[in-house]
Backbone as CSV, one residue per row, in Angstrom:
resi,resn,N_x,N_y,N_z,CA_x,CA_y,CA_z,C_x,C_y,C_z
1,MET,95.095,118.451,106.181,94.208,119.338,106.923,94.124,120.678,106.208
2,SER,92.929,121.174,105.989,92.720,122.438,105.310,92.802,123.588,106.310
3,ALA,93.461,124.674,105.896,93.650,125.810,106.789,93.873,127.060,105.959
4,THR,93.921,128.201,106.622,94.298,129.456,105.985,95.364,130.129,106.834
5,VAL,96.163,130.955,106.173,97.168,131.731,106.885,97.228,133.121,106.264
6,SER,97.376,134.128,107.103,97.514,135.513,106.648,98.888,136.026,107.053
7,PHE,99.494,136.840,106.193,100.864,137.284,106.446,101.116,138.561,105.649
8,PRO,102.059,139.377,106.096,102.375,140.620,105.371,103.300,140.351,104.185
9,VAL,103.066,141.087,103.106,103.909,141.015,101.918,104.315,142.440,101.557
10,PRO,105.601,142.690,101.334,106.026,144.049,100.972,105.397,144.499,99.654
11,SER,105.102,145.779,99.573,104.622,146.386,98.326,105.201,147.789,98.231
12,PRO,105.139,148.410,97.057,105.660,149.780,96.932,104.974,150.772,97.849
13,HIS,103.788,150.408,98.342,103.018,151.321,99.187,102.969,150.842,100.634
14,GLY,103.891,149.983,101.004,103.913,149.459,102.359,103.384,148.034,102.399
15,PRO,103.561,147.331,103.514,103.128,145.930,103.617,101.635,145.767,103.377
16,ARG,101.280,144.701,102.695,99.890,144.329,102.457,99.662,142.924,103.007
17,THR,98.480,142.699,103.587,98.167,141.403,104.170,97.549,140.496,103.118
18,VAL,98.141,139.330,102.926,97.672,138.327,101.972,97.202,137.107,102.748
19,THR,96.101,136.521,102.312,95.573,135.306,102.927,95.578,134.186,101.903
20,VAL,96.092,133.040,102.289,96.200,131.887,101.394,95.577,130.672,102.069
21,SER,94.773,129.945,101.313,94.204,128.682,101.783,95.097,127.540,101.324
22,TYR,95.260,126.548,102.188,96.148,125.436,101.849,95.710,124.180,102.593
23,ALA,96.209,123.053,102.136,96.003,121.770,102.814,97.373,121.165,103.076
24,ARG,97.522,120.561,104.252,98.826,120.053,104.685,98.661,118.623,105.163
25,VAL,99.485,117.716,104.646,99.351,116.307,104.985,100.696,115.619,104.826
26,GLY,100.913,114.536,105.567,102.122,113.750,105.413,103.236,114.198,106.335
27,SER,104.403,113.570,106.172,105.565,113.909,106.978,106.819,113.721,106.139
28,GLY,107.890,114.366,106.588,109.138,114.341,105.839,109.531,115.740,105.420
29,GLU,110.453,115.840,104.477,110.843,117.151,103.979,109.644,117.827,103.311
30,PRO,109.483,119.148,103.499,108.298,119.820,102.954,108.321,119.904,101.432
31,LEU,107.142,119.744,100.843,106.945,119.821,99.392,105.746,120.723,99.122
32,LEU,105.984,121.838,98.476,104.950,122.809,98.142,104.412,122.510,96.748
33,LEU,103.083,122.462,96.610,102.434,122.170,95.334,101.659,123.395,94.857
34,LEU,101.919,123.817,93.618,101.326,125.022,93.043,100.580,124.672,91.760
35,HIS,99.294,124.999,91.698,98.454,124.654,90.550,98.546,125.710,89.449
36,GLY,97.829,125.476,88.358,97.838,126.371,87.213,96.727,127.406,87.256
37,ILE,96.724,128.296,86.268,95.736,129.371,86.195,94.338,128.782,86.021
38,GLY,93.402,129.315,86.785,92.017,128.877,86.687,91.707,127.587,87.413
39,HIS,92.731,126.966,88.011,92.497,125.705,88.705,92.486,125.965,90.204
40,HIS,92.561,124.891,90.987,92.633,125.003,92.439,93.492,123.856,92.962
41,ARG,93.746,123.868,94.262,94.710,122.904,94.816,94.262,121.459,94.656
42,GLN,92.951,121.232,94.470,92.457,119.866,94.294,92.955,119.215,93.001
43,ALA,93.559,120.007,92.118,94.185,119.424,90.927,95.234,118.382,91.313
44,TRP,95.804,118.529,92.505,96.856,117.619,92.971,96.318,116.380,93.695
45,ASP,95.015,116.311,93.910,94.449,115.204,94.691,94.881,113.818,94.201
46,PRO,94.974,113.571,92.885,95.343,112.220,92.456,96.726,111.760,92.913
47,VAL,97.610,112.695,93.272,98.979,112.302,93.635,99.335,112.597,95.084
48,VAL,98.485,113.301,95.807,98.851,113.754,97.152,99.131,112.581,98.088
49,ASP,98.293,111.564,98.078,98.478,110.463,99.026,99.815,109.755,98.820
50,VAL,100.218,109.574,97.570,101.515,108.944,97.301,102.650,109.864,97.737
51,LEU,102.559,111.141,97.404,103.601,112.080,97.798,103.743,112.165,99.314
52,ALA,102.606,112.062,100.012,102.611,112.214,101.471,103.258,111.040,102.189
53,THR,103.533,109.941,101.485,104.243,108.834,102.121,105.711,109.187,102.361
54,GLU,106.241,110.186,101.626,107.656,110.556,101.770,107.871,112.027,102.061
55,ARG,106.832,112.846,101.910,106.993,114.288,102.068,105.850,114.872,102.906
56,GLU,106.140,115.974,103.571,105.066,116.786,104.137,104.559,117.676,102.999
57,VAL,103.359,117.407,102.539,102.828,118.037,101.338,101.968,119.235,101.727
58,ILE,102.261,120.382,101.111,101.471,121.602,101.331,100.944,122.037,99.968
59,ALA,99.664,121.790,99.719,99.028,122.178,98.455,98.254,123.463,98.686
60,VAL,98.505,124.470,97.859,97.914,125.780,98.100,96.957,126.171,96.981
61,ASP,96.007,127.022,97.330,95.231,127.772,96.350,95.960,129.090,96.115
62,LEU,96.398,129.329,94.892,97.057,130.593,94.597,96.124,131.762,94.923
63,PRO,96.661,132.924,95.283,95.798,134.078,95.559,94.880,134.391,94.377
64,GLY,93.586,134.518,94.679,92.602,134.791,93.629,92.107,133.553,92.925
65,PHE,92.461,132.364,93.432,92.027,131.097,92.846,91.586,130.148,93.965
66,GLY,90.755,129.183,93.597,90.217,128.302,94.625,89.486,129.120,95.667
67,VAL,89.781,128.856,96.941,89.125,129.627,98.008,90.056,130.665,98.619
68,SER,91.229,130.886,98.027,92.094,131.973,98.502,91.566,133.309,97.992
69,PRO,91.460,134.301,98.868,91.028,135.628,98.407,92.017,136.212,97.408
70,GLY,91.555,137.183,96.656,92.432,137.861,95.724,93.479,138.693,96.439
71,LEU,94.463,139.162,95.685,95.504,140.007,96.255,94.941,141.375,96.627
72,PRO,95.436,141.961,97.697,94.963,143.300,98.082,95.504,144.361,97.143
73,ASP,94.900,145.533,97.184,95.408,146.674,96.417,96.874,146.906,96.766
74,GLY,97.662,147.197,95.736,99.081,147.431,95.957,99.952,146.266,95.556
75,LEU,99.340,145.099,95.313,100.078,143.927,94.851,99.514,143.500,93.500
76,ALA,100.379,143.375,92.523,99.962,142.969,91.189,100.015,141.451,91.061
77,TYR,99.273,140.936,90.086,99.288,139.494,89.807,100.425,139.165,88.834
78,ASP,101.604,139.653,89.154,102.746,139.394,88.284,103.722,138.462,88.991
79,LEU,104.776,138.088,88.285,105.703,137.103,88.836,106.472,137.632,90.045
80,PRO,106.965,138.870,90.049,107.664,139.358,91.245,106.770,139.365,92.490
81,SER,105.519,139.820,92.345,104.625,139.849,93.500,104.292,138.437,93.975
82,THR,104.032,137.530,93.035,103.693,136.163,93.420,104.871,135.487,94.108
83,THR,106.074,135.745,93.627,107.264,135.203,94.288,107.385,135.743,95.707
84,ALA,107.126,137.041,95.872,107.163,137.635,97.212,106.108,137.017,98.117
85,VAL,104.924,136.733,97.558,103.862,136.099,98.345,104.325,134.749,98.865
86,PHE,104.942,133.935,98.010,105.304,132.594,98.462,106.577,132.579,99.303
87,ARG,107.408,133.585,99.164,108.505,133.752,100.124,107.914,133.993,101.519
88,ALA,106.943,134.912,101.593,106.318,135.226,102.878,105.476,134.062,103.395
89,PHE,104.806,133.338,102.492,104.015,132.170,102.887,104.906,131.132,103.559
90,CYS,106.066,130.839,102.963,106.975,129.846,103.542,107.496,130.319,104.893
91,GLU,107.764,131.609,105.028,108.201,132.137,106.323,107.099,132.001,107.361
92,ALA,105.848,132.284,106.956,104.729,132.206,107.903,104.507,130.780,108.389
93,LEU,104.713,129.785,107.517,104.522,128.386,107.891,105.815,127.729,108.370
94,GLU,106.891,128.532,108.465,108.197,128.047,108.919,108.683,126.879,108.068
95,LEU,108.522,127.033,106.749,109.013,126.049,105.800,110.411,126.471,105.369
96,GLN,111.407,125.720,105.771,112.784,126.058,105.450,113.149,125.501,104.076
97,ARG,113.134,126.332,103.083,113.477,125.951,101.697,112.813,124.626,101.310
98,PRO,111.518,124.644,101.115,110.831,123.410,100.722,111.214,122.992,99.309
99,HIS,110.959,121.745,98.977,110.890,121.342,97.582,109.615,121.976,97.011
100,VAL,109.571,122.178,95.712,108.367,122.738,95.108,108.086,122.041,93.791
101,ALA,106.825,121.737,93.566,106.368,121.219,92.280,105.202,122.084,91.830
102,GLY,105.202,122.441,90.557,104.135,123.281,90.030,103.737,122.853,88.638
103,ASN,102.497,123.150,88.301,101.947,122.825,86.986,101.523,124.115,86.289
104,SER,101.957,124.291,85.032,101.540,125.431,84.217,101.989,126.740,84.869
105,LEU,101.064,127.627,85.246,101.438,128.836,85.977,102.205,128.475,87.240
106,GLY,101.748,127.436,87.939,102.454,127.004,89.142,103.864,126.546,88.850
107,GLY,104.086,125.952,87.665,105.425,125.551,87.276,106.332,126.755,87.054
108,LEU,105.791,127.792,86.447,106.559,129.030,86.253,106.937,129.637,87.604
109,ILE,105.973,129.685,88.524,106.257,130.231,89.857,107.318,129.375,90.556
110,ALA,107.203,128.051,90.421,108.183,127.155,91.032,109.589,127.430,90.506
111,LEU,109.712,127.629,89.205,111.016,127.927,88.618,111.562,129.264,89.117
112,GLU,110.696,130.238,89.264,111.136,131.532,89.775,111.584,131.409,91.231
113,LEU,110.879,130.606,92.032,111.321,130.371,93.405,112.689,129.690,93.413
114,GLY,112.917,128.781,92.457,114.228,128.167,92.326,115.296,129.168,91.922
115,ARG,114.965,130.032,90.984,115.932,131.049,90.536,116.333,131.957,91.687
116,GLU,115.387,132.219,92.600,115.658,133.065,93.766,116.277,132.282,94.923
117,LYS,116.544,130.980,94.704,117.173,130.115,95.714,116.328,130.007,96.991
118,LEU,115.013,130.004,96.821,114.106,129.905,97.964,113.659,128.482,98.225
119,VAL,114.036,127.538,97.358,113.583,126.155,97.482,114.762,125.202,97.282
120,ARG,114.548,123.921,97.682,115.620,122.919,97.577,115.668,122.279,96.202
121,SER,114.512,122.098,95.595,114.441,121.495,94.262,113.171,121.979,93.592
122,VAL,113.148,121.879,92.274,111.995,122.316,91.478,111.591,121.185,90.541
123,THR,110.297,120.860,90.547,109.719,120.008,89.511,108.618,120.819,88.836
124,ALA,108.787,121.089,87.556,107.848,121.924,86.806,107.168,121.080,85.733
125,LEU,105.857,120.932,85.852,105.060,120.147,84.922,104.423,121.089,83.909
126,SER,104.859,121.010,82.650,104.366,121.910,81.597,104.337,123.361,82.075
127,PRO,105.481,123.884,82.507,105.471,125.254,83.031,105.227,126.292,81.948
128,ALA,104.560,127.365,82.341,104.379,128.511,81.454,105.704,129.242,81.286
129,GLY,105.777,130.072,80.244,106.901,130.971,80.089,107.951,130.566,79.075
130,PHE,107.772,129.418,78.405,108.743,128.964,77.409,108.134,128.969,76.008
131,TRP,107.128,129.785,75.831,106.386,129.843,74.571,107.020,130.814,73.583
132,SER,106.715,130.591,72.319,106.934,131.631,71.312,105.758,132.599,71.396
133,ASP,105.847,133.712,70.683,104.733,134.657,70.697,103.449,133.996,70.185
134,ALA,103.561,133.233,69.101,102.379,132.584,68.535,101.799,131.548,69.497
135,GLU,102.670,130.812,70.167,102.194,129.791,71.116,101.506,130.439,72.307
136,ARG,102.024,131.577,72.751,101.374,132.270,73.869,100.001,132.784,73.463
137,VAL,99.912,133.394,72.298,98.613,133.904,71.832,97.602,132.760,71.729
138,TYR,98.035,131.644,71.191,97.156,130.472,71.086,96.704,130.008,72.473
139,ALA,97.653,129.822,73.396,97.310,129.318,74.730,96.379,130.278,75.461
140,PHE,96.657,131.580,75.380,95.814,132.550,76.076,94.417,132.587,75.462
141,GLY,94.333,132.405,74.137,93.022,132.352,73.494,92.208,131.162,73.977
142,VAL,92.866,130.012,74.105,92.173,128.820,74.615,91.705,129.046,76.047
143,LEU,92.574,129.616,76.876,92.217,129.852,78.272,91.039,130.824,78.393
144,LYS,91.054,131.876,77.600,89.941,132.829,77.634,88.646,132.165,77.197
145,SER,88.729,131.303,76.193,87.541,130.588,75.741,87.014,129.658,76.829
146,MET,87.905,128.920,77.480,87.496,128.031,78.574,86.837,128.821,79.702
147,ARG,87.427,129.942,80.035,86.876,130.789,81.094,85.480,131.298,80.712
148,GLY,85.337,131.765,79.486,84.038,132.266,79.050,82.965,131.192,79.086
149,ILE,83.294,129.999,78.612,82.324,128.895,78.621,81.946,128.532,80.046
150,SER,82.930,128.449,80.938,82.643,128.069,82.326,81.721,129.079,83.003
151,ARG,81.828,130.341,82.631,80.996,131.372,83.261,79.584,131.418,82.678
152,ARG,79.444,130.911,81.462,78.123,130.940,80.836,77.275,129.702,81.145
153,LEU,77.924,128.605,81.495,77.186,127.360,81.699,76.447,127.378,83.031
154,PRO,75.151,127.134,83.045,74.428,127.031,84.316,74.907,125.813,85.102
155,LEU,74.949,125.943,86.421,75.443,124.860,87.266,74.696,123.546,87.035
156,PRO,73.352,123.532,86.918,72.676,122.249,86.674,73.140,121.569,85.388
157,LEU,73.454,122.362,84.359,73.946,121.777,83.111,75.341,121.178,83.300
158,VAL,76.203,121.864,84.034,77.540,121.342,84.322,77.432,120.031,85.095
159,GLU,76.561,119.987,86.084,76.403,118.778,86.894,75.880,117.616,86.059
160,ARG,74.948,117.906,85.167,74.421,116.855,84.283,75.492,116.341,83.344
161,ALA,76.244,117.264,82.748,77.279,116.875,81.806,78.366,116.050,82.493
162,ALA,78.736,116.445,83.701,79.827,115.771,84.400,79.490,114.334,84.764
163,ARG,78.222,113.993,84.771,77.836,112.615,85.111,78.033,111.653,83.953
164,THR,78.337,112.167,82.761,78.544,111.311,81.601,79.980,111.420,81.118
165,ALA,80.475,110.353,80.512,81.833,110.373,79.972,81.965,111.446,78.888
166,ALA,80.967,111.543,78.018,81.013,112.534,76.943,81.023,113.950,77.505
167,GLY,80.280,114.165,78.571,80.248,115.485,79.188,81.581,115.858,79.810
168,ARG,82.228,114.902,80.473,83.535,115.185,81.073,84.579,115.469,79.989
169,VAL,84.462,114.769,78.856,85.347,115.058,77.732,85.117,116.485,77.243
170,ALA,83.872,116.862,77.077,83.560,118.197,76.576,84.063,119.288,77.516
171,LEU,83.981,119.032,78.814,84.337,120.055,79.791,85.836,120.158,80.052
172,THR,86.573,119.045,79.911,87.956,119.055,80.419,89.009,118.494,79.462
173,SER,88.630,118.136,78.236,89.616,117.492,77.359,90.733,118.438,76.921
174,THR,90.568,119.733,77.095,91.648,120.656,76.762,92.841,120.479,77.698
175,ILE,92.580,120.124,78.946,93.684,120.015,79.905,94.022,118.580,80.276
176,TYR,93.101,117.639,80.056,93.359,116.237,80.380,93.380,115.396,79.109
177,ALA,94.330,114.485,79.011,94.326,113.526,77.914,93.339,112.399,78.184
178,ARG,93.037,112.165,79.459,92.115,111.100,79.854,91.027,111.689,80.757
179,PRO,90.176,112.527,80.195,89.199,113.256,81.016,88.186,112.362,81.702
180,THR,87.932,111.164,81.171,86.930,110.303,81.805,87.432,109.742,83.132
181,ARG,88.721,109.863,83.405,89.251,109.418,84.694,88.904,110.378,85.825
182,ARG,88.567,111.607,85.471,88.221,112.604,86.501,86.814,112.316,86.985
183,SER,86.599,112.413,88.298,85.276,112.129,88.848,84.302,113.245,88.483
184,PRO,83.004,112.938,88.404,82.020,113.991,88.127,82.110,115.141,89.120
185,GLU,82.299,114.820,90.393,82.363,115.864,91.424,83.571,116.776,91.202
186,ALA,84.705,116.176,90.824,85.904,116.977,90.583,85.735,117.887,89.374
187,VAL,85.080,117.369,88.321,84.866,118.168,87.110,83.964,119.360,87.416
188,VAL,82.916,119.148,88.177,82.035,120.255,88.563,82.814,121.287,89.377
189,ALA,83.590,120.817,90.350,84.313,121.732,91.231,85.335,122.561,90.463
190,GLU,86.049,121.949,89.519,87.063,122.727,88.815,86.450,123.632,87.743
191,THR,85.288,123.267,87.220,84.585,124.181,86.321,84.150,125.428,87.074
192,LEU,83.648,125.232,88.293,83.275,126.374,89.134,84.503,127.189,89.534
193,ALA,85.613,126.500,89.817,86.838,127.215,90.193,87.310,128.125,89.066
194,LEU,87.206,127.652,87.834,87.589,128.472,86.687,86.640,129.655,86.523
195,ALA,85.356,129.403,86.696,84.363,130.458,86.499,84.469,131.566,87.542
196,THR,84.852,131.218,88.760,84.807,132.173,89.872,86.175,132.720,90.263
197,ALA,87.229,132.355,89.556,88.585,132.778,89.927,88.729,134.286,89.794
198,THR,88.836,134.987,90.906,88.913,136.451,90.872,90.242,136.951,90.327
199,GLY,91.273,136.099,90.353,92.579,136.529,89.872,92.855,136.183,88.426
200,PHE,91.894,135.569,87.749,92.156,135.039,86.410,92.558,136.131,85.422
201,ASP,91.723,137.138,85.269,91.948,138.135,84.215,93.253,138.893,84.416
202,GLU,93.518,139.311,85.662,94.739,140.074,85.912,95.983,139.199,85.757
203,THR,95.881,137.928,86.146,97.010,137.020,85.977,97.316,136.817,84.500
204,LEU,96.267,136.649,83.704,96.469,136.447,82.278,97.074,137.696,81.640
205,ARG,96.597,138.872,82.051,97.169,140.107,81.503,98.649,140.236,81.861
206,ALA,98.981,139.909,83.102,100.382,139.997,83.532,101.252,139.010,82.769
207,GLY,100.673,137.880,82.364,101.439,136.854,81.664,101.823,137.214,80.252
208,THR,101.221,138.257,79.709,101.513,138.654,78.328,102.996,138.956,78.125
209,ALA,103.620,139.514,79.137,105.023,139.920,79.008,105.992,138.883,79.570
210,VAL,105.488,137.724,79.986,106.342,136.754,80.682,107.044,135.834,79.699
211,ARG,108.340,135.682,79.891,109.112,134.648,79.208,110.287,134.295,80.113
212,PHE,110.418,133.018,80.448,111.477,132.598,81.359,112.758,132.422,80.557
213,THR,113.803,133.159,80.937,115.026,133.175,80.123,116.285,132.887,80.930
214,ASP,116.166,132.580,82.219,117.346,132.430,83.073,117.623,130.976,83.416
215,ASP,118.888,130.639,83.515,119.292,129.342,84.038,119.057,129.318,85.555
216,ILE,119.040,128.114,86.135,118.870,127.958,87.585,120.009,127.079,88.090
217,PRO,121.188,127.644,88.243,122.327,126.831,88.676,122.237,126.479,90.159
218,GLY,122.761,125.313,90.507,122.904,124.950,91.906,121.686,124.326,92.553
219,ILE,120.586,124.164,91.803,119.367,123.564,92.353,118.884,122.493,91.382
220,PRO,118.536,121.299,91.883,117.997,120.271,90.981,116.676,120.721,90.364
221,VAL,116.585,120.659,89.052,115.373,121.056,88.329,114.933,119.900,87.438
222,THR,113.657,119.565,87.535,113.042,118.593,86.633,111.971,119.299,85.824
223,LEU,112.028,119.155,84.516,111.001,119.649,83.606,110.271,118.438,83.048
224,ALA,108.956,118.414,83.168,108.182,117.269,82.684,107.048,117.767,81.805
225,TRP,106.881,117.122,80.642,105.866,117.550,79.681,105.033,116.368,79.238
226,GLY,103.715,116.531,79.269,102.823,115.514,78.746,102.940,115.415,77.233
227,SER,102.999,114.202,76.714,103.116,114.024,75.261,101.868,114.492,74.533
228,SER,100.736,114.597,75.262,99.476,115.030,74.655,99.019,116.386,75.186
229,ASP,99.973,117.207,75.608,99.640,118.552,76.089,99.140,119.387,74.921
230,ARG,97.883,119.804,74.979,97.276,120.581,73.899,97.289,122.077,74.175
231,LEU,97.760,122.482,75.346,97.754,123.899,75.693,99.152,124.503,75.556
232,LEU,100.125,123.942,76.240,101.525,124.337,76.100,102.244,123.145,75.472
233,VAL,102.410,123.202,74.185,102.779,122.018,73.403,104.162,121.503,73.789
234,PRO,104.411,120.178,73.617,105.628,119.547,74.143,106.940,120.129,73.637
235,ARG,106.964,120.734,72.445,108.242,121.289,71.975,108.753,122.395,72.895
236,GLN,107.877,122.965,73.711,108.337,123.969,74.661,109.263,123.362,75.710
237,GLY,109.127,122.056,75.945,110.039,121.385,76.865,111.472,121.393,76.369
238,VAL,111.645,121.196,75.076,112.984,121.246,74.479,113.559,122.653,74.626
239,ARG,112.720,123.651,74.403,113.144,125.046,74.551,113.559,125.317,76.009
240,ALA,112.769,124.792,76.948,113.079,124.985,78.365,114.400,124.320,78.745
241,LYS,114.634,123.137,78.212,115.887,122.429,78.473,117.087,123.216,77.949
242,GLY,116.903,123.904,76.835,117.980,124.731,76.309,118.304,125.904,77.221
243,ILE,117.292,126.430,77.903,117.490,127.569,78.803,118.046,127.117,80.150
244,ILE,117.627,125.925,80.598,118.095,125.370,81.876,118.812,124.064,81.541
245,PRO,120.034,124.124,81.040,120.660,122.954,80.425,120.901,121.775,81.368
246,LYS,121.063,122.036,82.661,121.302,120.937,83.598,120.010,120.318,84.124
247,ALA,118.870,120.822,83.695,117.590,120.269,84.128,117.389,118.882,83.542
248,ARG,116.670,118.059,84.274,116.243,116.750,83.766,114.931,116.956,83.018
249,LEU,114.882,116.572,81.744,113.656,116.696,80.947,113.006,115.325,80.831
250,VAL,111.765,115.235,81.287,111.038,113.967,81.329,109.793,114.076,80.464
251,ARG,109.573,113.097,79.615,108.340,113.017,78.846,107.319,112.199,79.633
252,LEU,106.086,112.649,79.608,104.998,111.956,80.298,104.055,111.390,79.242
253,PRO,104.263,110.145,78.826,103.451,109.580,77.735,101.982,109.478,78.114
254,GLY,101.132,109.856,77.166,99.695,109.753,77.388,99.122,110.776,78.337
255,CYS,99.870,111.830,78.637,99.414,112.847,79.589,99.136,114.169,78.873
256,GLY,98.155,114.879,79.388,97.821,116.192,78.884,98.485,117.294,79.680
257,HIS,97.891,118.485,79.626,98.500,119.653,80.258,98.518,119.536,81.779
258,VAL,97.508,118.914,82.351,97.455,118.696,83.804,97.615,117.195,84.022
259,PRO,98.857,116.712,84.125,99.113,115.273,84.030,98.784,114.478,85.285
260,MET,98.552,115.169,86.407,98.317,114.449,87.663,97.108,113.531,87.565
261,ASN,96.112,113.927,86.781,94.915,113.111,86.604,95.156,111.966,85.621
262,ASP,95.962,112.204,84.611,96.116,111.234,83.531,96.965,110.030,83.922
263,TYR,98.010,110.265,84.706,98.931,109.179,85.055,99.496,109.469,86.441
264,PRO,98.678,109.312,87.493,99.110,109.724,88.837,100.384,109.055,89.315
265,ALA,100.534,107.736,89.082,101.707,107.026,89.593,102.987,107.573,88.971
266,LEU,102.966,107.829,87.663,104.143,108.356,86.987,104.478,109.754,87.476
267,VAL,103.475,110.609,87.580,103.713,111.987,88.012,104.257,112.017,89.438
268,ALA,103.675,111.218,90.322,104.172,111.168,91.702,105.620,110.708,91.737
269,ARG,105.961,109.717,90.923,107.338,109.224,90.897,108.292,110.299,90.381
270,VAL,107.885,111.022,89.339,108.727,112.085,88.798,108.974,113.159,89.860
271,ILE,107.935,113.540,90.601,108.077,114.567,91.631,108.979,114.077,92.759
272,LEU,108.765,112.863,93.223,109.589,112.337,94.317,111.033,112.163,93.880
273,ASP,111.241,111.652,92.670,112.613,111.535,92.168,113.293,112.898,92.079
274,GLY,112.537,113.886,91.637,113.101,115.223,91.499,113.435,115.879,92.816
275,SER,112.816,115.416,93.899,113.045,116.035,95.208,113.988,115.208,96.075
276,ARG,114.601,114.183,95.497,115.546,113.369,96.279,116.969,113.909,96.135
């Protein structure tokens, strides 16, 4: 069920009200799903039904992405503010230390929630923050290019392209290893989500200084990387394992940066295993 919730978040200038859109389905222990930069919660659609057989799944649109409004004045699009937002979000929905799974930016946020001991387990799919300087510059350049193209393409052209396999490859092959598996409607929707994301530029600027360097003791952590990830390359998984030595590192064969579309059954199994 799709819904919105508004809640106060502390800021240096006093509490600010944040509104987040989310969808909630299933039953069992709560599982929070966090998408990547420029995407929306529908990125998780290929795996939600399987996850919902064992978990109460809460998929959110990050602030400034999807249909969630941007952050109010006084809150930055940085990791401390985003962590505070999701601490308050869980309190507002009465989620007692949910499991969390995140992809890309969402994976970084998930790891930070784990570091703060706000969740029961973390599954991070190609999380941001384990890059070298050169890898970050490359990834941010690709993201800026994708954003620019999405904003320049007229909607009728996007809709026409999405109806063909070649068009879906052209629009989404940077993040999917198997872009033809994505439906035309989904490709159009996520192209629009990238083009209209009000939080994109500030989030990317805040990410310039981000590097995850802390271990996460006492919480089960799964790191999973697509073997065909063209944005945050798989060697970053080895680097992440070195920083979080007790984490389980899983390779996702034939998967790109957003693996939920490429191999839904495998990704769902990895998430459920990580939250058991």
